[in-house]
N, C-alpha and C positions, 0 to 999 in steps of 0.2 A: 072587796073581802067575801073569801070565801067560805062556806060550810060543808059539813059531812054529816053526813048520815052511813050507817052501815048496810050493806048490801043487803037485802033479802031476796027469796025466791024470784020475787018479780022481776030481777034485774040479769036473769040469765040471758037473755038476747040481746040487751044493751052492751054485756059483758062478753059475747061470743062477736059480737060486731067489731069492739075494739080490740080485742085479741088477733081479728082476721086481716085489719088495716094491714096496709102493706108496710108502713114504716115499723108497726110492732112487730112485725113478720122477720122482718130484714134486721133487727136490733134483738129477737129470740137468739138464746143457744138453742132452738130448735125453730127453724125457720120455716118449715113447712106447714102449710095451711091446715089448718086446725077443723077434724070434722065436727058437725054439731053434735051428734050422740057421742062422740068420747068428750066434748064441750060439757053438756049435761051431765055426762057421769063424773067428772072431774068437779064441777059445780058444786051437784049435790052430796060429795065425800067431806066437800071444806065448809059448806055454810053454817054448819051449825058445829064445826068444831070449835075447842077451845082452844086449839094451835093456831088457829087462822081469823086474820084480820084483814076485813075487806072495806075499806072507805069509798065509797060514791061521793064526790065534791060536786057542788053545783055553785053557780056564780049569783050574785046579786038578782038578775031575772029568774032563780030555781030552774036555769039549764043545767044539766050534766054536763061536765066539764073533763072529766076524766076519773081516775082510780089509782089508789095507792093499796099496796098490798102486802101484808107484813105474816110469814109465817115462822112459828117457832120452831128450831129442831130440837131433836130429840133426845133428851138426858142430859141438855148443856143449857146455861143462860144465854143463848144465842139466838139471832133471827135472822129472816134474808128479808130486805124490802126490794118490792118494784114497783114503779109507776109509769102509767102510759096518761097521755090526752089525748080527747080528741082533735082530730086534725082540723077541726074547724077553731078551733080554741088555743092552738099551740101560738109559740110566739109572746103571749100577754104576759109573761113572768108570773103565771101560775104555779109552777111546779115548783119553786124553794116554801112558800106557803103551804102546799098540798106535803111538802114531806115534814114541816114544821110541826103540823096540826098532828099529821098522824102518829109521828113520832110523840109526841106529847101525850095523846090518848094512849099508845100501846104501853109506854113507861108508865103512866098513872097506874094501870093495872098488872103491870108485869114489871116491880122494880129486877136491879141489878140486870138487866140483859144488856148486850151489846147485838146492836142491828148491823147487819154487813149489806152492801150494796155492789154487784157484780155488774159491770159497766165497760161495753165495746171500745177499747181506746181511738176508735176513729167516730164516738158519738159525744163528742165534744160540748154538744149543748148540756145533756144528761150529765157529763162528767161536772161541767160548772155549776149544774142546779144543786147535785149534792153538796159539793163544797160549801157555796153559798148557803146550804140549808144547815151548815155546821158539821156535812162529814170530814172522815180525814184520814191519815194513820196510811193514806197511798201505798197501795204496793202492787206490783203488777205480777202476771200470770199467764198462762195461755193457757184458756180453758176452753174444752171441745174444738180445737185448734184455733180459736181466736184470740188475739191478743188483749187482754181485757186488766181493768184498774178494780181493785177489790178494795172499797173506801170501808170505813166502818165510824159508827156514831154510840155513846152510850150516856148516861148520867155525868160521868164523871168528867167526860169530853164537852159540855156544853159550859 
């Protein structure tokens, strides 16, 4: 059983390390290693934004195992979701629970939103996790030169 909390200023280094982990960079549309200064600037702009939800998940032992990020799009009832799990905690089935809990919290505060996930076609584990979490309406697209799936989830699809 996982629990979550909202990220705060003290999480800047934790999230920096997760963002620069090899697999996270490999599965990002921007694969270049993130500079610490750039991360701090990005983080400080979003941490207190009403359009940004950053969930830190912990396991039963209180260990941080991963994060889910949901960012609202401007002017429409849409948001984009992403997930990353600490490399020491992958393969334990956390992703589906994390995605479901983050969605439930987000939608309880943002009725009528559709959440989109952009997943590399060769990232089968992530694709399967999103499907198991209830995401659907799969479309294929090439984004920044990368073959990808676009999945969506809304209250109506539950």
